[in-house]
C-alpha positions as CSV (number, residue, x, y, z in Angstrom):
1,M,70.2,-21.4,37.5
2,K,68.9,-20.3,40.2
3,R,71.0,-22.3,42.4
4,I,73.9,-20.7,40.8
5,M,72.5,-17.3,41.0
6,I,72.6,-17.9,44.8
7,Y,75.7,-19.0,44.8
8,T,77.2,-15.9,42.8
9,A,75.0,-13.6,45.3
10,V,76.7,-15.2,48.3
11,V,80.2,-14.9,46.9
12,L,79.6,-11.1,45.9
13,A,77.9,-10.6,49.7
14,T,81.4,-12.2,51.1
15,V,83.6,-10.0,48.7
16,A,81.9,-6.9,49.5
17,A,82.0,-7.6,53.4
18,V,85.7,-8.6,53.4
19,Y,86.4,-5.0,51.4
20,F,84.2,-3.2,54.0
21,L,85.9,-4.6,56.9
22,W,89.7,-4.2,55.1
23,Q,88.4,-0.3,54.4
24,F,88.0,0.1,57.8
25,R,90.9,-1.8,59.5
26,L,92.1,0.5,61.6
27,V,88.2,1.8,62.9
28,I,87.8,-1.9,63.9
29,L,90.8,-2.7,65.5
30,L,90.5,0.5,67.9
31,F,86.8,-0.7,68.2
32,F,88.0,-4.5,69.8
33,L,91.0,-2.6,71.3
34,S,88.9,-0.2,73.4
35,L,86.9,-3.6,74.6
36,F,89.7,-5.3,75.9
37,V,90.8,-2.1,77.6
38,A,87.4,-1.7,79.3
39,A,87.8,-5.6,80.5
40,M,91.5,-4.8,81.6
41,I,90.0,-2.1,84.2
42,R,87.2,-4.1,85.1
43,P,88.9,-6.0,87.9
44,L,90.3,-3.0,89.4
45,T,86.5,-1.5,89.2
46,D,84.7,-4.3,91.0
47,K,87.6,-4.1,94.0
48,L,86.6,-0.5,94.4
49,T,83.0,-0.7,94.5
50,A,83.7,-3.8,97.0
51,L,84.6,-0.8,99.3
52,G,81.3,0.7,98.6
53,L,82.3,3.1,95.7
54,P,79.6,3.3,93.1
55,K,80.6,1.5,89.7
56,P,80.4,4.7,87.4
57,W,82.2,6.8,90.0
58,A,84.9,3.6,90.3
59,Q,85.5,3.7,86.6
60,L,85.9,7.3,86.6
61,L,88.4,7.4,89.4
62,I,90.5,4.6,87.5
63,Y,90.5,6.5,83.9
64,L,91.1,10.0,86.1
65,I,94.1,8.6,87.8
66,V,95.5,7.0,84.6
67,A,95.3,10.7,82.8
68,V,96.8,12.0,85.7
69,G,99.8,10.1,85.7
70,L,100.4,10.3,81.9
71,L,100.4,13.8,82.6
72,L,102.7,13.7,85.0
73,I,105.1,11.7,83.1
74,V,105.1,14.1,80.4
75,L,105.9,17.3,82.6
76,L,108.6,15.3,84.6
77,L,110.4,13.6,81.8
78,G,109.5,15.7,78.6
79,D,112.4,18.1,79.1
80,L,114.6,15.6,80.0
81,L,113.6,13.4,77.1
82,L,114.1,16.3,74.6
83,S,117.8,17.2,76.4
84,E,118.6,13.5,76.2
85,T,117.7,13.2,72.4
86,N,119.4,16.1,71.8
87,N,122.4,15.1,73.0
88,A,122.4,11.3,71.8
89,I,121.8,13.0,67.9
90,N,124.7,15.5,68.1
91,K,127.2,12.6,69.6
92,S,125.8,10.0,67.5
93,I,126.6,12.1,64.3
94,I,130.0,13.0,65.8
95,K,130.6,9.2,66.3
96,Y,129.5,7.8,62.8
97,E,131.6,10.8,61.2
98,A,134.7,9.8,62.9
99,L,133.7,5.8,62.3
100,H,133.4,6.7,58.7
101,R,136.3,8.3,58.2
102,H,138.3,5.8,60.2
103,W,137.0,3.0,57.9
104,E,137.9,5.0,54.6
105,E,141.5,5.2,55.7
106,G,141.3,1.4,57.1
107,D,141.8,-1.9,55.4
108,S,140.2,-3.3,52.3
109,W,136.8,-4.7,54.1
110,Q,136.6,-1.4,56.0
111,R,137.0,1.0,52.7
112,W,134.5,-1.3,51.1
113,L,132.1,-1.1,53.8
114,A,132.3,2.6,54.0
115,G,131.6,2.7,50.7
116,K,127.8,0.7,51.3
117,L,127.4,3.4,54.1
118,P,125.3,6.4,53.8
119,T,128.0,9.5,53.7
120,P,128.2,11.3,57.1
121,F,125.7,14.1,58.2
122,S,127.4,17.5,57.9
123,M,126.2,20.9,58.8
124,P,126.8,22.6,55.4
125,E,124.5,20.3,53.6
126,V,121.8,21.1,56.2
127,N,122.4,24.6,56.0
128,S,122.2,24.9,52.3
129,M,119.2,22.4,52.2
130,D,115.8,24.4,50.8
131,V,112.7,24.6,53.5
132,T,110.4,22.9,50.6
133,E,113.3,19.9,51.0
134,M,112.9,19.5,54.7
135,L,108.8,20.0,54.6
136,P,107.5,16.4,53.4
137,A,109.8,14.9,55.9
138,V,108.6,17.0,58.8
139,V,104.9,17.1,57.5
140,D,105.1,13.0,57.5
141,V,106.5,12.7,61.3
142,T,104.0,15.2,62.7
143,V,100.8,13.3,60.9
144,A,102.5,10.1,62.1
145,I,102.6,11.3,65.9
146,T,99.1,13.3,65.7
147,S,97.3,9.9,64.5
148,T,99.1,7.9,67.1
149,V,97.8,10.1,70.0
150,G,94.6,10.4,68.2
151,G,94.3,6.6,68.2
152,L,95.3,6.6,71.8
153,L,92.7,9.2,73.0
154,L,89.7,7.4,70.9
155,L,90.8,4.1,72.4
156,I,90.3,5.6,75.9
157,A,87.4,7.9,75.3
158,L,85.9,4.0,73.5
159,S,87.3,2.2,76.1
160,L,85.4,4.3,79.0
161,Y,82.3,4.3,76.9
162,W,82.4,0.3,77.1
163,S,83.2,0.5,80.8
164,L,79.9,2.3,81.6
165,D,77.5,0.5,79.0
166,Q,78.7,-3.0,79.5
167,Q,75.6,-4.7,80.0
168,R,73.7,-2.8,77.5
169,F,76.3,-3.7,74.9
170,E,76.5,-7.4,76.1
171,R,72.3,-7.3,75.8
172,L,72.2,-5.6,72.3
173,W,74.6,-8.2,70.2
174,L,73.3,-11.1,72.2
175,S,69.6,-10.3,71.0
176,V,70.7,-10.7,67.5
177,L,71.4,-14.2,67.7
178,P,69.1,-17.3,68.4
179,A,67.9,-17.8,71.6
180,K,69.6,-21.6,72.1
181,R,72.9,-19.8,71.3
182,R,72.8,-17.2,73.3
183,I,74.4,-18.9,76.6
184,Y,77.2,-20.6,74.9
185,A,77.9,-17.1,73.1
186,R,77.6,-15.1,76.1
187,D,80.1,-17.2,77.9
188,S,82.8,-17.2,75.4
189,W,82.4,-13.4,75.4
190,R,82.9,-13.6,79.0
191,E,86.1,-16.2,78.8
192,V,87.3,-13.9,76.0
193,E,87.1,-10.6,78.0
194,T,88.6,-12.3,81.0
195,A,91.6,-13.8,79.2
196,A,92.5,-10.7,77.2
197,G,91.5,-8.1,79.7
198,S,94.3,-10.4,82.0
199,Y,96.9,-10.4,79.0
200,L,96.7,-6.3,78.7
201,R,96.9,-6.1,82.6
202,S,100.4,-8.0,82.4
203,Q,101.6,-6.2,79.6
204,L,101.4,-2.7,81.4
205,A,102.6,-3.9,84.4
206,Q,105.8,-5.4,82.3
207,S,106.1,-2.3,80.7
208,L,106.1,-0.2,83.8
209,L,108.9,-2.3,85.3
210,A,111.0,-2.6,82.1
211,A,110.7,1.4,82.1
212,V,111.7,1.5,85.5
213,A,114.7,-1.6,85.7
214,L,115.9,-0.1,82.4
215,G,115.6,3.8,83.9
216,I,116.9,3.2,87.2
217,G,119.8,0.5,86.2
218,A,120.9,2.8,83.1
219,A,121.5,6.0,85.8
220,L,123.3,4.0,88.2
221,T,125.7,2.7,85.8
222,G,126.6,5.5,84.4
223,F,124.8,5.1,80.8
224,P,124.2,8.3,79.1
225,F,120.8,8.3,78.0
226,P,118.6,6.4,81.0
227,I,115.4,7.8,80.2
228,I,115.7,7.0,76.3
229,L,116.5,3.3,77.3
230,G,113.6,2.9,79.8
231,L,110.6,4.5,77.5
232,F,112.3,2.4,74.6
233,G,112.1,-0.7,76.4
234,A,108.6,0.1,77.6
235,L,107.5,0.1,74.3
236,M,109.4,-3.0,73.2
237,S,107.9,-5.0,76.2
238,F,104.2,-4.8,73.9
239,I,106.1,-6.4,71.0
240,P,105.9,-10.2,71.5
241,L,109.1,-12.7,71.2
242,F,111.7,-10.4,69.6
243,G,111.2,-7.3,71.7
244,G,113.4,-7.7,74.1
245,V,116.1,-8.5,71.5
246,I,115.3,-5.1,69.4
247,A,115.4,-2.9,72.8
248,A,118.6,-5.2,73.3
249,F,120.2,-3.9,69.9
250,F,118.9,-0.1,70.5
251,A,120.8,-0.1,73.7
252,F,124.0,-1.6,72.1
253,L,123.4,1.3,69.5
254,L,122.9,4.0,72.4
255,G,125.8,3.0,74.9
256,S,128.4,2.2,71.9
257,V,128.1,6.4,71.4
258,E,130.2,6.4,74.7
259,S,131.9,3.1,74.5
260,T,132.1,-0.5,73.2
261,S,132.1,-1.8,76.7
262,M,129.5,0.3,78.0
263,A,127.0,-0.8,74.6
264,A,127.9,-4.5,75.7
265,G,126.9,-3.9,79.2
266,A,123.9,-2.1,78.2
267,A,122.6,-4.9,75.7
268,A,123.1,-7.5,78.2
269,Y,121.2,-5.8,81.0
270,T,118.5,-5.5,78.8
271,I,118.4,-9.1,77.7
272,I,118.6,-9.8,81.6
273,V,115.8,-7.4,82.5
274,F,113.2,-8.8,79.1
275,L,114.0,-12.6,80.4
276,V,113.2,-11.5,84.1
277,L,110.0,-10.1,82.7
278,E,109.0,-13.0,80.6
279,W,110.2,-16.0,83.0
280,V,109.0,-14.5,86.2
281,V,106.7,-11.6,86.4
282,E,104.8,-12.6,83.5
283,A,104.5,-16.1,84.7
284,R,102.8,-14.5,87.8
285,L,100.8,-11.6,86.5
286,W,99.6,-13.9,83.8
287,P,98.8,-17.4,84.6
288,R,98.4,-19.8,81.9
289,E,98.4,-23.3,81.2
290,Q,99.6,-23.2,77.5
291,H,100.5,-21.0,75.2
292,S,101.0,-21.6,71.2
293,F,104.1,-19.1,69.9
294,L,103.5,-21.0,66.8
295,L,99.9,-19.2,66.3
296,T,101.5,-15.9,67.8
297,I,103.9,-16.0,64.6
298,L,101.2,-17.2,62.4
299,V,98.4,-13.7,63.9
300,I,101.7,-11.7,63.6
301,V,102.5,-12.4,59.8
302,P,99.3,-11.2,58.3
303,L,98.3,-8.2,60.9
304,V,101.7,-6.7,60.7
305,D,101.5,-6.4,57.1
306,A,97.7,-4.7,57.2
307,F,98.2,-2.4,60.3
308,G,101.8,-2.1,60.7
309,V,102.8,-1.5,64.6
310,W,99.5,-1.4,65.7
311,G,99.1,-5.0,64.2
312,L,102.6,-5.9,65.9
313,V,100.9,-4.6,69.3
314,A,97.7,-6.5,69.0
315,A,98.9,-9.8,67.3
316,P,99.7,-11.5,70.6
317,L,96.4,-10.3,72.4
318,L,94.4,-11.7,69.1
319,S,96.3,-14.8,69.8
320,V,94.8,-15.0,73.1
321,I,91.8,-14.3,72.0
322,F,91.8,-17.2,69.4
323,E,93.4,-19.5,71.7
324,S,90.5,-19.0,74.7
325,L,88.1,-19.2,71.4
326,I,89.7,-22.8,70.8
327,K,89.4,-23.6,74.3
328,K,86.3,-23.4,74.8
329,A,85.0,-25.0,71.6
330,F,87.1,-28.3,72.1
331,G,85.8,-28.1,76.1
332,M,82.4,-28.0,74.1
333,M,83.2,-30.8,72.0
334,L,84.2,-33.1,74.9
335,K,80.8,-32.8,76.8
336,K,78.4,-35.7,76.2
337,P,75.6,-34.7,73.9
338,A,72.7,-33.9,75.9
339,E,69.6,-36.5,75.7
340,I,67.1,-35.4,73.5
341,V,63.8,-35.1,75.6
342,D,60.7,-36.5,73.5
343,L,58.1,-34.1,74.8
344,E,55.3,-36.3,73.3
345,K,56.3,-39.4,75.3
346,I,56.4,-36.8,78.4
347,E,52.9,-35.4,77.7
348,D,51.6,-38.7,77.1
349,R,52.9,-39.9,80.5
350,Y,51.6,-36.7,82.1
351,R,48.1,-37.6,81.1
352,Q,48.1,-41.5,82.0
353,V,49.7,-40.0,85.7
354,T,46.9,-37.9,85.8
355,E,43.9,-40.1,85.0
356,R,44.8,-42.7,87.6
357,V,45.6,-39.8,90.0
358,S,42.1,-38.9,89.4
359,A,40.4,-42.4,89.3
360,A,41.9,-43.1,92.4
361,Q,40.2,-40.3,94.4
362,D,36.6,-40.5,92.4
363,G,37.6,-38.2,90.1
364,E,38.2,-35.5,93.0
365,A,41.9,-34.2,93.1
366,S,42.9,-32.8,96.1
367,P,43.8,-28.8,95.7
368,E,48.1,-30.0,96.1
369,V,47.5,-32.6,93.1
370,Q,45.8,-29.9,91.1
371,N,48.5,-27.5,91.7
372,L,51.2,-29.9,91.2
373,S,49.4,-30.8,87.5
374,E,48.7,-27.2,86.7
375,R,52.5,-26.6,87.0
376,L,53.5,-29.5,85.0
377,A,51.1,-28.4,82.4
378,K,52.6,-24.8,82.1
379,L,56.2,-26.1,82.1
380,L,55.2,-28.6,79.1
381,A,53.8,-25.7,77.1
382,E,56.5,-23.4,77.7
383,S,59.2,-26.7,76.5
384,R,57.2,-26.5,73.5
385,A,57.7,-22.8,72.9
386,L,61.4,-23.1,73.2
387,E,61.5,-26.2,71.0
388,A,59.7,-24.3,68.5
389,Q,62.0,-21.0,68.5
């Protein structure tokens, strides 16, 4: 009966812990992302520190550069982005209305397809729409944007805190573990941090390169919406496996507003940019011996269901962490187990050697031998203390 009660308590505690983690999943996700963002900037901090700049000032300088860069991007491209978005929406409405009208008067399959598609957007319907009907949609969009911006600000703030307080945080969570497990846990954690930071630096560099390549390429070829395409491509570079396909499809839709040939060219150019980023740039920025796409897919499915877009972005990072931990554990398994030391035998040999030395010197050992004997006795006592922990 007592064993059944213990098992029941363990099951209930596990369920309660899982429920607690599920309720605070977004907070936990932001917490770990902030840790890995701090790991991402650590090599840059080390380089500035090597140049003579104090470490806290080096960390603050990096975050200040990032904040100023984002602010400049918003100030320089904000008006152009709004203008392109407004132009794209207007042209899309006109293009869709003309296409829908053409299909309604076309062949049988076109008429069938036009009947399945939504009716064209018309201004009289909008003018007759009540403000209360539009308010929920506006509120939902505003809440989504506000929560995303707030999450990013919280992520940056937490990563700055972990950057400034890295050693104290390590000592805190390592102190919870048994002494025998601390070295392994510390090495595993640092290996995970290194892998995650390297991955995030690679993805951030690819995102910037995707924005520049797509934006400049679109502007040079006369594509009407280069800023929209560049920003969308930068976001899609964080999505694994099919981010380039989504970006190419989006480029095709934008280009189809002008002409079919421009749409096909934009989609092909987008695919080429993402292939170069995947097979050339990433191989240089993030060297890796092996990467399991199957593991990434297996991680994507539950995270997307739990966190939505945030889960899709975090899935490849989590797969990198899993790979690092599996590699570390497998390496430990391949190592030969250390030979178990019998302290009692060593102590017996120590006493025998001490007795023989004392007998050889008529019971009076030299100061060197006495010092060595005391040190050996101290080491044996420390070994006994560690064994008892």
